[in-house]
N, C-alpha and C positions, 0 to 999 in steps of 0.2 A: 512546519518545515523548515529544513537544517541547509543554507545554502552557503557554497562558500568560492567568493570576489577571489579573479587575478587578474588586479589590473598592472598595465606599464608602464601607467603616469603617475607620479606622486602628484601632483595638481587635482586628479581624481581619484585617487585614492583619499584625498584633504575635503572634495566635497562631497562623500559618500560618509565618510566619516562625521562631518556635521549634521547630515539628517540622520543617524542612529541615536536612539536609547538606550541604555544600559551598556554602557560604552565602555569597553576593561580594554589595556592595550599592554601587552607582553611579549615574551621573546618563547621560541618553541622551537627548538630545535636548531636555535643562529639566524630561526626569520622571524622579523617583525611581526604583529597578528594582531591584528583589532576586532572587538568583537563586542557581539551587541545585537540589538530587534530593529529591524524593519517592517515596516505594513503588516508587523504578527507574525514575520517569522527569524528564525534565527538565525547570524550571520556573521563570516569569519572570512575580514579581508585584509591581501593578503601583497605585494607588489611584487613580481616579480623579475628575474635578473635579465639580457638577455642572452638568447639565443636556448637551443633543444636540452643540454643539461641542465640547466636550471630550473627550465619549466616543468625538465617531470622531478627532478629533485622537491621543489615548492608543489608541484603536486602531489606525489606521494607524502610528502609529510601531513598538507590540510587534510587528504582524502586518509590515511591511515590515524591521525590523530582527532582529528574531530568530526569524522562517519556523515559528510553531510548527502543530503538526497540530491542535492545537485550540483554542481562546478560552473560558474560562468565566465569564463574567459573574455576581457572587453581591451581593447586599444588600437592596434593602429597597424596599418597594412599596406603593402606595396601595392597599384591597379595592376593587374593584370590583364585588360580586355576596353577595347575603348570607350565602352558605357559606362566604363568607369571613373566618375572623375571627382577631384582632388575632392574633401567633405563629404563626398558619399557616402552612404553606410551600405555594411554586406554584412550580414546575419547569413552565416554558414546555413549549410544544408549537411557538408557533410565534408572532412578534413583525410587529405593526404602526405603525405610526404612526396617533396621530387626530386631530393637529391640519397633517393636509399636503393639500392639492388642488392640482393642480397647471392649475386650468381648465376650464373645456368639455371634454366627450367623454372626459377621465378621470378614474377612478377615486378614490372620496375614500380619501385614507390612503397615492395609489402612487405612491413620490417620480420621480423620473426614472430612467428603467433601470433602476430596482428592481421587486418581487413587491408586491402589496398588504398576503400574507402570504406572513411569511418564518421558514421550518420549520427547529427547532432539531435539535440531531445527536441520532437518535432510540439512540443507544449511551448517552449521558450519560442521559437520562430515562428507560432500562432500571438502570442504574446508580444509580439515585436510585429507581428505582419498588421496588428488592430492599433500597437501604440503609437508609431511614427507616422507625423502626418505627409510629409512631401513623399509622394510618392514616386515621384521623377529620378530621387535621390536615393533612395532606399532600393537595396537588391537582398537576393538569397540565392545561393548557388553555391559552389565546391573552390577552396581557400586551399593552396599547396606552400608546405610551411619545408624552413632546409636553412641550415647555417652559412648563408653567407645573405648580403644585404642587397638586389638586384633591385641596380639602378641602369641595366644596361636591354636596347629592345632584344639585343641575340640573347640573351637572359631569357628573358620572358618567354621567347619564340624556341628554345629547345623543351624550357616546363611543359610548354603547352602542345610539343609533338607530343609528349607522354600522355598530357590530360588537358586536351582542349577546352575543358568546360571549363578553363580556369579563369574565376574571375581577382582574384587577387592571390595576394602572396605573402605572407607573416616567417619568421625565427622561431616559433613557440608552438602554435597553436595545434603542429600536430604530436609534440610529447606530452602537452597537456588530455589529448584525444584520447595515443597510445595508455598515459595512464589511468584514467579515469577505467576504459574500456576494459584494462585488467581485472579493474576492482569492480567493473558492474556501476558501475553511477553514472548516470546520468549525464552530458555535458552540454555548454552551447557556448560559442566562438562569436563574437563582436567584436566587427574593425572598421571603423573610419580610415578610409581612404585618405596619403600622407604625401603619394607623390605618384604619377604618372610616365611610368618607363618612354620615352619618344617622344612627350609633349613635353614641351620648351626643357627649361632646365631642370632635370630631376631632382638632382643634391641640394637647390636651390626652395625647390615647393616643399625638401622635407623639411628642411629648416626654417621657413617662415609658418611651419602647420602651427605648431606645438599650442600657441595661445589658445586656438577654437575646439581642439581636438577632447580636450577632458570635457567641457560642460557638454556636448556632444556625446559622447558615449555616458555621461553619467547621466541625462537626462533618458535615451533608451532603457539604460539600466534599472533605474529606478523607476519608470513604466510597466519595464519587465515584469520584476519581484513584487509590481502592485496590483499585475494583473493575475499572475501566478495562486493559484489553490491552494488552501492547507489542507489535504487529499489528508482521509487515513485510510491506511490499509483498509480495506476491503476482506470482511470476515467470510468465511465459510459459513454458507445455508446449513443449519445441523438440522437433520432428517429429517425427524418430525414438524419443524414447520414446511415438511415441501411434500403435506399431506394434505390436497383438499379437503380442507376442515368445510365445505360443504355441502359436499358429498358423504360425510363420515356421519353413520350411523352409527347406536350404541352396539357395542357388540364385545371381542375379544379381541387385540390384534396383535403378532410380533411387531414387537418396535425398534429395536436393535437386539446384534449379538455383540459382545467384546468376548477376547479370549486374550485371559491373566497369562502373569510371567511366565506361569505354571504350565500351560497349555489349557488350563482348566476352561467352558463356556460362560459365561453366563449369562441372561438373555431377559432382556426391559418387554413385559408384557402392556401393551396399554388397553389399562380396564377402564372403556370409553360408557361410559352411565347416560348418559342424555346427545340430543343431537345437538351439536356446538352450534351457534347464532340459529339456530330452528326454536329447539326449547327450552324452558326457562334451567338455567343454572344450577348447581345443589348452592344451596346456604352453607355456608361455614362453617355454619354450627352442625350441620350434618355430616358435613365431609372431616369435624374434629371427631364429635361423636365414633363415625365410621371410623376413623383409622384407629383410634385406641383399638377398638371392639376386633376389631380384622385384623389387627395385628396382634390382639392376646391369639384369636382364635386359630389362624397362622402359625403357631410359635407353638401352638399346643399340640396341633395337627400330625398323629403318630408317623403318616405318610410323605410329612412336610415339613417337618419346622425343621432339617436338618441342609433344607434346600433353600430355606426361604431367608432371601439377603435383603430385602428393602420390601415394603409396603408404605405408600403415606397418596396423598392430596394431589392433583396437578392442580400450577397457579391458575387455570382457566376456570377453574369447580365444575368443570363436568366431566370429570370421571379421577381416575388415580391410578399410580405407576406401582407393578410389581415385576418386585428383579428377583431372578432366582436361579441356584447354580445348573450346570448342564442347558439344555436346549429343546427341554418336554415341545412334545405339540400344541398348537392353540388349544385346540377340542382336549386337551388333559385341562387345560386352565381353565377353558369354562364348566369344568365338571367340576374345578375343586371354587371357583366360586358361585355356579351354586349350589353348593354346600353350605359357604359359610356367608352367604347371602341370604339362604332358606330360615342361620339358625340365625345370621340378626334380624329377620324381619319379625323375629315371633321372642326377641330379647326383653325379657322382663328385671333381670338384675342391672345394679348400680352400671353404668357405664365404668369399664377398669382401671385405674389413673385418676381417676375425674377428681382429685383431690386438690389445695393447695401444696401440698409436700412433692406431690407425685409430678403436678402439670404446671408449665409459667401460664395457661390461662384456662381455668379448668372451668370457670363458669361460662366461656363460647363452647359449649357443646347445644345440642339438641336430639334430645334422644327420639322422640317422637319422628321427627323429620329425618332421620337415619334411617328409621324402621321402614315408612314411608319410600324412599328411596330404596331400599334394599327390593322391595317387594316388589318395587317397578321392574329394576331389573333381573329381580330373579324369574320375572317371567319373560322379558326378551331373552338369559342364558336356557331355561327349560323350553323355550320352541325351536324345533327344525332348524329355522330356519338363522338359525341366531349367525352375524355372519364374523365368520373367521379370519380373515383377509381384508387386506387396507382397499377400499377403490379406488383406481389406476385415473 
C-alpha cells in the first residue's frame, strides 16, 4: 500500500521521519519529500504551507508523481463546537468549504465540479476509532475549510449558519480533499484542536499549543498506518471457477466464446472425462499420451484440421480443453470426440512424438492408461444422455 502524508508541523514530520525505514530525502517540483517504509507500507511525507493554494499545489504534486493509494493530512484546527476542547482530536468524516459560493443557483460551499461534502476514507476512520484510547477527547464529524484564521465567535456562527454540524475549521483540508477527489484517491483528515473561539483567549490558546500537538498527531497517524491492511486488488473470478464442480459430470461443455480482432469467433470446449472430486483423476502419464495422440488425430482430420486451435490437458487432471474456430454446437464436438476416443482406445502404434528430440518429457507417458480413459469416456459420449450443458 502506498500512502502520502501531508503534515502541518515540522516537529511532526521529524517524528515520522525517525520511525521510517529505507529513508530517502529529495526535492520534487520545489517540495521537500521524505520517502521510506513504515509498517510494510510505502510512505511519502511532505510538509504543506498554510492556505488552500499551498495545499492544492502540494497535493497535486504528491498524487501526480507518487500515485498513492491513500492521502492522509494531519495537523491542527480550530474548534467550532462546544464539545471540542483544546487537545481534542477530530477525524473528519467529511470536508466542506466555508468560504466558497459560486453564485445564484449554486449551493454554498460547493466548488465548481466538486461535491459540497467531500467524504473521507472510511477505513481510516475505523482504524482511528480503534486506535485512539481517550474516547472523551476523540471526535468524528465535519471539518470546514477556508482561507481565514477563524478567531471570533461571530465567524464560527457564520460558518455554522451554512453547516450547523461543523466541529472544526482549518485552512487546508478542503483543497486537499478536492484534489484527491479529482484524482479518485481516498483521503483522510486528522486534526488536533488548537483553540476554541469564544473560550478564554483564543490567540493565546493557539500560541501555547504547539508543544504537545505534533506528538498527538504522530501517535495517531502511525497507529492508523499500522492498522491499515496492504490490500491486494481483487481479481475477477474466471468463468471456469464459477462452475459447480460438485455436480459436474463427464460430458462436453461450451466453456467460453471469444471474438477475435477480425470478428472471428473462437470457442473453448470443456472435455470433461471424469467427475471432479468424486472419481479418480486421470494420471499425468495418461493425459500426456492422450495429448500427443488426440492432437495428432485432430490436426489430421479432414473436416476439422483447419478449425483446431488447441488441444491440451486441464491442470486438475479431470479432462482436456479443445479450442476451435467458430462456434460449433456441443453435439458436434461430442461426435468428434466420440470418433477420436474410439481411435485412441484401440491405438496400437507408438505414441506420436514420444522421443527425446520431439518431447520435453517423453518418458512421462502411459499409453495403456490413456486407452482405458478413452474407452470409459467413449461410453459416455455414445450414451444418449451425454451432458452437453453445464449444471446450474
